[in-house]
Phi, psi and omega in degrees: 000133175265137179278144175280144175271093187290329178297319178292318180296316178296316182295327177292317180297317182278350179278341183242111180239142179233143174231128174251123181249124178249122183243133175228163179057051181232139177283167180298319181295318180295321180296317179297315179297323178297315181295319180295320178295317177300321180292325174297316177298316180301315184287326183281326179283345184304321183289344178267358175122318184295137175249112184253146175240121180248126178241122177204159180293129181059032184296316184294322179291322176298315181294319178300317177295317183295331180272354180295135180273155179300132178092353177284162180301135182261026181294331183277352182277149179308132179301331180294323178295317180296320180299314180297320180294321181293320177295320178300318181292326178293318182291332184289000000 
């Protein structure tokens, strides 16, 4: 009989942690802000060791939009968002 290396098994179990967050009754703006905040936590904690993986629909596009500086080209933003902003500017 070979013995199991329980220390290795325990370290493997504790090295991988998962959290599933289910959010309801949230506006689109709140959802985007939540994803951007989680991405900020991910990037600032990286230097202390934790490696986080965030999975969400259009996550990369949302982060790219969130990092955009004022006045930069808005070509990477969803066309529907640009259309709404254009309509808002016309009404003003």
